[in-house]
N, C-alpha and C positions, 0 to 999 in steps of 0.2 A: 628456483622458479620465480619469475617476476609476476606478482599479483596484478591481474588486469580486469577483474570483474568489479564493477561499481553497482552496488545494490540500491534500488529504489524501493524502500521498505515502508510498509504501513499495515495497520489493521484495516480490514476491508471497509470501504466506503469512507475513506479519509482523505481523498484527493490524489491518490497515486496516479490514476489515469490522466488527470488534468496536468500534472507535472510532466508525465511522459509526453503528452501532446505538445506542451510548451517547448520541451527540449527538442522534439522532432521539428517543430516550426523554426526554432532558432537555428538549427544546424542544416536545414535544407536551403537551397538556393533562393527560393521565393516563398516566404511564409504564407503569402496569400493563396498559394496553390496547395496548401495543406489538405490532405485527405485522411480523415480519421480512421479509415479502414486500411491505410497503407503507412502505418507508423514505422519510422526507422529506429525508434528507441523503445527498449523495455520488454522484449520478449521474455516469457517466464521459463525458468529452468525446471519448473515442476511439470511442464508439458510432457505428457506420457509418450507421445510420438517422438519427440526430440530425444528423450532418454532412451527409448527403444532403439533409435537409429544409432546413438552413440555406443550403446552396449551390444548392439547387433543381436538382440533377442527380445521377446515380448515379456514385459514385466507384470502383465495383468494378473498372473496367478500367484505373485509373490505376496507374502505378508508385509504389512506396512513397515515394520522394522527393517526388513531386508531391503525393501525398495528405498527407504531413507538412506541406508548405508551405501547402496549402489549409486544414489544420486550424488553423494560426496565424491565417489570415484569419478563419476561423469563430469562433475564440476572441475575436478583437477585435470582431467583429460582435455576438456574444452579450454580451460585457461592455458594449458601448455601449448595449444595450437593457435592461440590468439596473437595477433601482431599489434593490435591496438585495443584500447579500453572497450569493454562490452558492458552496456547498461542493461541491467536485468531487474524487472519488476519482481517483487517477492512479498507474500503475505505470511510466511512462516514466522512464528516466534523463534528467536535465537536461543532455544533451550537445549539442554543436553539430550542426546539420543540414548537409547539403552546401551549402546556400545561405549558410552562415555564421552564421545565427541560432541561438540556443538553442532547444531543443524547447519550453521553457516561456516564454511571452511575459512578460517582466518588466513591460511597460507595462500589462498587465491584471491583474497579481497583487497582491492586497491583502496577503496573507501566506501562509505555508505551514507545515504540520505534517508532520514527517517521523518515521515510526514505524520503529524499527530493532529487529531481533530477532537473537539469536545465530544465525550462519549454520549451525552444527551442527544446531540445531533446525529451521531453515528447510529444510534438505535433507530431513529426516525428514518434515516436514509436507507439503512439495512432492511427495514421491514418493507419499504417500497421496492427495493431491489430484489428481495428474495420471495416476497409474497407471504412470509411467515408473520404471525401476529406479533405485536409489539412485546407482549409479556414473554413470549418464547424467545425473542431476540435478546431481551434484557437478561433473561435467565442464562442464555448462551454466553453472553458477555461476562457473566460471573462464574462460568464453569471452567475449572482448571483442566478439565479433560476435553475441552472443545477442539474439534478439528474441522478442516475444510475438505470438501471432495472426498467424503467417506466412500471407500471402495470395498466391495465384497466380490466373491467369486461369481456371484450371479449378476452383479451390476458394477461395471467398470466406468469410472469417470474419465474424461479426457485429460484430467490432471491427476498427479499423484496426491495422495492424502497429505495434508499439511497440518502440523501441530500448531494450535493457536494459543491454548491456555486462556486465562481471563484477559479482559482488555488491559487491566493494570499489569499483569505478568508480561503481556506482549510488549507494552511500552517499555517496561523496565529492562526486558531482555535485550533491547536494542540501545536504549539511551544510557543505560548503566554499564554497557559493554566496555571492556578495557583492552580487547584483543586487536581492534582496529579503529580507525578514525570514523566518527559518526557526526554528521551535521543534522541538527534537529530543526524542523520548520513547522510552524503551526498553520494549519489550513486557514484559520481565521486571518492570519497575517498576510497570506497570499491574496485574500479577498480585500482586506482593508488597506494594505500598503503594498500593492503588487510590484511596483517598480523597484522598491527597496528590497523586498523579500526575494524576488526572482534574481535580482542582482547578486545577492549573497550566495544563491545556489550556483550561479554562473561562475563566480569567483572561486567558490569551493571546488568546482570541477575543472577550473582553468579553461573555461569556455569563452567564446566571444561575448563581450558584455558592454558594448557601447550603449549609451542611453537609447539611441535610435533603434539599435538591433533588438534590445529588450522590449521597448515599447511596441515595435511592430509584431513581435512574437506574442505579446500579451493581447494585443488587439485581434490577432488572428485566432486566438484561442479563448475568446470571451465566451461565456456560457450561451449568450444569444447566438453567436456564430455556430457553436457546437450543436446546439439544439436544432438550428436550421439545417445543418448537415445531416443530423440523425433523422430528421423528419423527411428529408429528401431521399436518403439512401440507406436508412437503418444504420445500426452500429453492430458489427459482427461480434463484439465482445459482450453485448447485452444478453442476459438470459431470457428465456421465453417467459419467465415469471414476471419480468419487469415491463411495465407499460412503456417506459422510456428510461434510458441510462442517465442522460443529462437532465435531471428532473428540475432542480431549482438552483443549486450552487450557492445557496444562502447560508448564513450563520444565524442561529437562533430560532429555527423552526420548532425546536422542542417546546418552546414556550406555549404554543397553541396546540401541539400534537400530543404531549405527554400529560398524564394525570399527576396530581400531587403524589400519589402512591408510587407511580412509576419513577418520578424524579427522585423520590426518597430512596427507592431500591437501588438506583444507580449510585447515588451519593454514598449509601451505606457500603456498597461493594468497592468503590473506587475513590473515596474522598481524598486520601493523602496524595495520590497521583494527580487528581484533578487540581488540588491546591498547588502542587508543585508547578503545574503548567498553566496556571491562571484561569482555570475553569470553575473554581470554587474559592470563596473568600476564607479568611481566618476563622469566621464563625461557622463555617460549614455550609454556607448558602451558595447556590449556583449563581454564576454570573456569565455574561457573554464572553468576556476575556478581560483579564487585567495583567499587569506586569508579571513577568515570570518570577517565581520565588528564587531567592538567592541563598 
């Protein structure tokens, strides 16, 4: 079976949607006509309706372990029926399920892109997105049992439950993976050096990547443009708890939003991973970004 699924993976609020929109703009005939509510890239395979349609029965009454196993079967069926690469957004950590398999089937995976963002900024963005207090978000980011879209028999989410683990576990599960190829990009580099960073993504996926094509797609997906579209027509992926999905798009908001205690708590939980990806220095102090550790 030829692997045809390309994963666009990230911990929530790390830039996944921005990358999806960029790729959609790049691949459509006219980037200027981009509609954020009609993206051609990145539908999620954890979508319950999609899984139910593939399996031909409702999964709402299944335990999370059974649903996760069935999603592996659905991924393989979808891959078997693909004729070209499918880009799929994913927030799951690539951890082992109870049946011993990894959450992400290597046998259907063409390659993966992992988008990482400073966890200090992730916490700030996540609290605006979810409506949950910062301290609760920070605790969640350090909880090895954390999940997304918790489902019960009484309350069914439109997504399957997704195992997250801690922020550090999530990052490690993808970036230290040896089962398939993974390209890592920092959110901050997409902001600071967009032409160079998006060029690397395009080359990685063997996509059109002339300087002019990339520049036009970047301009079409600037945060100012995305905010304008969201203001005019809303964004269907935004939760009701969020005042807006495209809030700031900046790096470094944590400096004015987090207390010293909150910064200390995140550093305590995630220091080694932050140092590896340039979000903390050798002395254990937070920084906006520095060169990646070697």
